[in-house]
N, C-alpha and C positions, 0 to 999 in steps of 0.2 A: 373653458380654455382661456378666456380672458383673465380669470383669476390666476391661472398658472403663469401666464405671460407677465402679469404684474408682480408675482412672486419672483420670477426669474430676474426681472429688471432690478428689483430691490436687492437681491442677493449679489448680483454683479456689482451694484453700486457699493455694497459692503466691502468688496475686495479692492475697489479703486481707492488709492491713497487720498484723493481730494474730494471724495464723496462719502456719504454715510448711509447706513441701513436704518430704516425706521418702520415700525409696525403701522403707524398711522398712514404712512405713504402706501403701504400695501392695501389698507382699507380704502383709501382714496382711489387707487388704481382699480380695485375690484368694483367699487361703486360706479366710477365713471365708465368702466367697461360694460357694466350691466345696463346702465342708462343708454349707452351707445347701441348695445344689442337690441334693447327694447325699441329705441327710435328706428333702427334699421328694419326691425320687424314691422313696425307701424307704417313706415314710408314705403316699404317694398311688399306690402301685404299681397299675398297670393290668394287666388280662389281655392287652391288646393293646399292644405297644410301638410307638412311632412308627418308621416305616421311614425310614431316612436314605439317600437315593439321589441322588447328584450326580455329575456328570462331572468329570474331572481339572481342567478350566479353572476350575471353581468353587473348588476348593482352592487353585489358584494365585492367584486374585484375592483370596481371603480372606487368604492368606499375605502378599500384598503389603501389605494394609492393616495387618496385624499388625506386619510389619517396619517400615513407615513410623512406626508409633506407638512401637516400641522405639527406633528411631533418634532420634526426637524426645525421648523420655525420657532417652536417654543424654547429651544436651547440656544438659538443664535444670539439672543440678547445677553446671555451669560458669558459669551466668549468675545465680546467686543474688545479689540486691541490684542487679541490672542489668536493662536492657531486653533481652528476647530478640530476637535479630536477625531481620530479615524473611526471610532466606534459609531459615530453619528451616521455613517453610511449603511449600517445594518438594516434599517427599515426598507431601504431601497433595494437591498438584495431580495427582499420579499416581493417587490414589484417585478423584478426579473423572474422570480419563481412563479408569480401569478401569470405572467405572460407565457411562460413555458408550459405550465400545466393546464391552462385554460382550454377546455375542450371546444372544438368548433361548434357543437350544437348549442353552446351558450348564445351564439349569435343567430338571430333570425334573418337579418338582412345584411347585405354587404356594407351599407352605410353604418350600421351599428358596430360592425367589426372595425371600421375605420375610426370611429369615435373612441372605441376602447383603446386602440393602438395609440391614438393621440394622447389620451390621458396617461397611459402607462409610460410612454416615452417622455412626456413632459415631466412626469414624476421622477423617472430614473435619471434624467439629465441633470436634475438638481443635485443628485448625488455626485455627479462628475465634477461639480465645482469644488467639492471637498478634495478630490484627487488632484485637481489642478492647483488648488491652494497649497497643498502639501508639496507637490512637485516643484512649484515655483517659489516656495517659502513666502507665501502671502499671508499676512495677518488680516483679520476681519475687523473692519471699522464700524 
């Protein structure tokens, strides 16, 4: 989730006229978030660790959302100073489809279902920046 938040931050900066989008900034955001999560885990170490129990379909659907986001990021550098094309939203349509067709037995625990929804909604909301950029005629810097 830290990675998705860093990606959201950089994409929003790309639409701001006085800021800019940078791949290195995304890497720094993800790295610092990972270190923060690791430190938080060490400082707040519990006797009982959370059990992570999910079926393979869960990982497949999470992987799809991650790949859709990486594909989107790969084209952003080519459209600096331009409008991002509408077809770039297509991978996120797959995220919506993944959310709709995912059977409930994919999830073993309620916490796992919550994590899945966070990944999918974080992925889909990046696609909303495209819609907002076109609606407000914002170019990407």
